[in-house]
C-alpha positions as CSV (number, residue, x, y, z in Angstrom):
1,M,108.7,122.0,94.3
2,I,110.9,119.6,96.2
3,G,108.7,116.7,94.8
4,K,109.1,117.8,91.3
5,Y,112.9,117.9,91.6
6,Y,112.9,114.3,93.0
7,A,110.3,113.2,90.1
8,R,112.5,114.7,87.5
9,A,115.8,113.1,89.0
10,I,114.3,109.7,89.0
11,I,113.0,109.9,85.6
12,T,116.3,111.2,84.2
13,N,118.8,109.4,86.1
14,R,121.1,107.2,83.9
15,N,121.8,104.7,86.4
16,L,118.2,104.0,87.0
17,L,117.5,103.9,83.4
18,F,120.4,101.4,82.8
19,W,119.7,99.0,85.6
20,G,115.9,99.5,86.1
21,V,115.0,99.7,82.3
22,L,117.5,98.5,80.0
23,F,119.0,95.4,82.0
24,M,115.4,94.3,83.1
25,L,114.4,94.7,79.5
26,F,117.1,92.0,78.6
27,W,116.0,89.7,81.2
28,L,112.4,89.9,80.0
29,I,113.4,89.0,76.5
30,M,115.5,86.2,77.9
31,G,112.7,85.0,79.8
32,A,110.3,84.9,77.1
33,F,112.4,83.7,74.1
34,A,115.6,81.8,75.7
35,F,114.6,80.2,78.7
36,G,111.8,77.8,79.7
37,F,108.7,79.2,78.1
38,K,107.0,76.3,76.6
39,P,103.6,77.2,75.1
40,E,101.6,74.2,76.6
41,T,98.5,75.5,78.2
42,K,97.3,78.8,79.0
43,I,97.1,78.4,82.6
44,F,101.1,77.4,82.5
45,N,101.7,80.3,80.4
46,L,100.0,82.7,82.7
47,E,101.7,81.3,85.7
48,Y,105.0,81.5,84.0
49,T,104.3,85.2,82.7
50,S,103.3,86.2,86.2
51,T,106.4,84.7,87.7
52,W,108.8,86.6,85.4
53,F,106.7,89.8,85.8
54,A,106.9,89.6,89.5
55,L,110.6,89.2,89.8
56,I,111.5,91.7,87.2
57,A,109.2,94.3,88.5
58,L,110.7,93.9,92.0
59,Y,114.1,94.2,90.7
60,S,113.2,97.3,88.6
61,I,111.6,99.2,91.5
62,S,114.4,98.4,93.8
63,T,116.7,100.7,91.9
64,I,114.5,103.7,92.9
65,G,115.7,103.3,96.6
66,T,119.4,103.8,95.7
67,T,118.7,106.5,93.2
68,V,116.9,108.7,95.7
69,A,118.9,107.6,98.9
70,F,122.0,108.9,97.4
71,S,120.5,112.3,97.0
72,L,120.1,112.7,100.8
73,Y,123.6,111.7,101.3
74,Y,124.9,114.5,98.6
75,G,122.5,117.0,100.1
76,N,122.7,116.5,103.7
77,S,124.1,119.9,104.4
78,A,121.5,121.6,102.3
79,I,118.5,119.6,104.0
80,G,120.2,120.6,107.4
81,Y,120.1,123.9,106.4
82,A,116.6,124.0,105.1
83,F,115.1,122.7,108.2
84,K,116.9,125.2,110.4
85,Y,116.3,128.5,108.1
86,T,113.2,127.7,106.1
87,H,109.8,126.6,106.5
88,L,110.7,123.0,105.3
89,T,109.8,120.3,107.7
90,R,110.6,116.7,108.0
91,W,106.8,115.7,107.2
92,N,106.9,118.1,104.1
93,L,110.2,116.6,102.8
94,T,109.2,112.8,103.4
95,L,105.8,113.3,101.6
96,S,107.4,115.1,98.8
97,I,109.9,112.3,98.2
98,I,107.2,109.7,98.7
99,L,104.9,111.3,96.0
100,A,108.2,111.3,93.7
101,V,109.0,107.5,94.2
102,S,105.3,106.6,93.7
103,L,105.6,108.2,90.4
104,G,108.7,106.5,89.6
105,G,107.2,103.0,90.9
106,I,104.3,103.6,88.4
107,L,106.5,104.4,85.6
108,L,109.0,101.6,86.2
109,G,106.3,99.0,87.1
110,S,103.8,99.8,84.2
111,F,106.7,99.7,81.8
112,M,107.5,96.2,83.0
113,L,103.9,95.1,82.9
114,S,103.6,96.3,79.2
115,L,106.8,94.6,78.1
116,S,105.8,91.3,79.8
117,V,102.3,91.5,77.9
118,I,104.1,92.1,74.3
119,F,107.0,89.6,74.8
120,F,105.3,86.6,76.4
121,S,102.2,87.1,74.2
122,L,104.4,86.8,71.1
123,K,106.0,83.7,72.5
124,A,102.9,82.4,73.2
125,G,101.0,83.2,70.0
126,Y,98.2,85.0,71.7
127,I,97.7,87.7,74.2
128,I,98.3,87.2,77.9
129,L,96.7,89.9,79.7
130,P,97.2,90.7,83.5
131,A,94.1,89.7,85.3
132,L,94.2,92.7,87.8
133,P,96.2,95.7,86.1
134,Y,94.5,98.3,88.3
135,Y,95.9,96.2,91.4
136,S,99.4,96.0,89.9
137,I,99.5,100.1,89.9
138,I,98.7,100.1,93.6
139,V,101.6,97.5,94.3
140,E,104.0,99.5,91.9
141,I,103.4,102.6,94.2
142,A,103.9,100.8,97.4
143,G,106.9,99.1,96.0
144,G,108.4,102.4,95.1
145,I,107.7,103.8,98.5
146,I,109.1,100.8,100.5
147,M,112.3,100.5,98.3
148,F,113.0,104.2,99.1
149,L,112.0,104.2,102.9
150,I,114.5,101.1,103.3
151,S,117.3,102.7,101.4
152,G,116.9,106.2,103.0
153,C,116.7,104.8,106.6
154,L,119.8,102.8,105.9
155,L,121.8,105.8,104.3
156,L,120.5,108.1,107.1
157,L,121.7,105.6,109.9
158,V,125.0,105.5,108.4
159,N,125.1,109.3,107.6
160,N,124.3,110.3,111.2
161,H,126.1,107.8,113.4
162,F,128.8,106.0,111.5
163,S,131.6,106.4,108.9
164,L,130.5,107.0,105.2
165,K,133.2,104.9,103.7
166,N,130.7,101.9,102.9
167,I,127.8,104.3,101.9
168,S,127.8,102.9,98.3
169,F,127.2,99.4,99.7
170,I,124.6,100.5,102.0
171,S,122.5,102.2,99.4
172,F,122.4,98.8,97.5
173,V,121.0,96.8,100.3
174,P,117.5,96.8,99.0
175,T,118.5,95.7,95.6
176,I,120.7,93.0,96.9
177,L,117.8,91.7,99.4
178,S,115.4,92.1,96.3
179,Y,117.6,89.4,94.6
180,I,118.0,87.3,97.6
181,F,114.6,86.8,98.3
182,G,113.4,86.8,94.9
183,F,115.7,83.8,93.7
184,N,114.7,81.9,97.0
185,M,111.1,82.3,96.2
186,L,111.6,81.2,92.7
187,S,113.6,78.0,93.4
188,S,113.7,76.7,96.8
189,G,110.9,78.8,98.5
190,I,110.7,80.2,101.9
191,P,108.4,79.8,105.0
192,P,105.0,81.2,104.6
193,L,105.6,83.1,107.9
194,L,108.7,84.7,106.4
195,A,107.2,85.3,103.3
196,I,104.4,87.4,104.8
197,S,106.8,89.3,107.4
198,N,109.3,90.7,105.0
199,P,108.4,93.6,102.1
200,F,110.3,91.8,99.3
201,S,108.4,88.7,99.4
202,E,105.4,90.7,99.9
203,L,105.8,92.5,97.1
204,I,106.7,89.6,94.7
205,G,103.2,87.7,95.9
206,L,101.3,90.8,95.1
207,F,102.8,91.5,91.9
208,Y,102.2,87.8,90.9
209,Y,98.6,87.8,92.1
210,S,98.2,91.2,90.2
211,Y,99.0,89.5,86.9
212,S,97.6,86.0,87.5
213,G,94.6,86.8,89.7
214,T,95.5,83.6,91.7
215,Y,97.2,83.2,95.0
216,P,101.1,82.8,94.8
217,S,102.6,79.7,96.1
218,S,105.6,79.7,98.2
219,V,107.7,78.1,95.4
220,L,106.9,80.1,92.4
221,S,109.0,77.9,89.8
222,T,106.9,74.6,90.6
223,G,103.8,76.3,92.2
224,S,104.1,74.0,95.1
225,G,104.1,74.6,98.7
226,P,101.5,76.6,100.9
227,H,99.7,79.5,99.2
228,L,100.2,83.0,100.3
229,N,97.1,85.1,101.1
230,P,97.3,88.4,99.2
231,I,95.4,90.1,102.2
232,Y,98.2,89.0,104.4
233,L,100.7,90.0,102.1
234,G,99.1,93.6,101.6
235,V,98.6,94.2,105.4
236,G,102.2,93.3,106.1
237,L,103.4,95.7,103.4
238,I,101.2,98.5,104.9
239,L,102.6,98.0,108.3
240,W,106.2,98.3,106.9
241,I,105.5,101.3,105.2
242,V,103.9,103.2,108.2
243,I,106.8,102.0,110.6
244,L,109.6,103.0,108.1
245,F,107.7,106.1,107.2
246,I,107.7,107.2,110.9
247,L,111.3,106.0,111.3
248,F,112.6,107.9,108.3
249,A,111.0,111.2,109.1
250,W,112.3,110.9,112.8
251,M,116.0,110.3,111.1
252,I,115.9,113.0,108.6
253,S,115.2,115.6,111.3
254,G,118.6,114.9,112.7
255,I,120.4,114.6,109.5
256,R,124.2,115.2,110.1
257,P,126.0,117.6,107.5
258,V,128.9,115.5,106.3
259,S,131.4,116.3,103.5
260,S,131.0,113.7,100.5
261,E,134.9,113.4,100.8
262,E,134.3,111.3,103.9
263,A,133.0,108.6,101.5
264,R,136.1,108.5,99.6
265,Q,138.0,105.2,99.6
266,I,141.9,104.6,99.2
């Protein structure tokens, strides 16, 4: 029941539809028709498309974390009441939300994947299909989960122990970090050890691999630098999900009922 509510909230949320769909649609169009796409060789076209898809998919899915995390803030009293007087447990709630964000990740990621195929194929003059579309779906699920867990843990930390006046900024941290790591990996690159140890670079590398079928490099724009093994990226992402899942379930059990008026800023 709760999972259905969260799934419906994700699909119909206007902020998510704007920032996660329409805004990303604009950048896909710019990437295909306004920026540096030059149909030279099929290998170049595939790498270029893979890079744009990897970044846009990450940015789009990052909006899920903010959308769902805000529901924890607005519903903190109701959640605490449900834990105390109903059969709802922290594990049931966590799993229900994860199922919902997994669905959201699939929908957003698949939409970005389809649009990438359409726009970049139109520019190239032939169809540029992803090498591993089924792999992309798995990464989309993982992306939705990890973005929610990061945002949810940060929000619960603030809700339970600090003032709520900075709650709006805290909830956008996953999106901000997505842009920071995304632009760094695109242009200047980041050390391989850092790339395989943070979930944002791991998602970028896995999305790139799912479309191109080749190992991503540490500098996507030039294809230079050490290549990143998708196995290491996947293992690192799984570890992040397990750790944050346990942390979130532990923190949600102690959620503090707080009036939303606390978040008002003068």
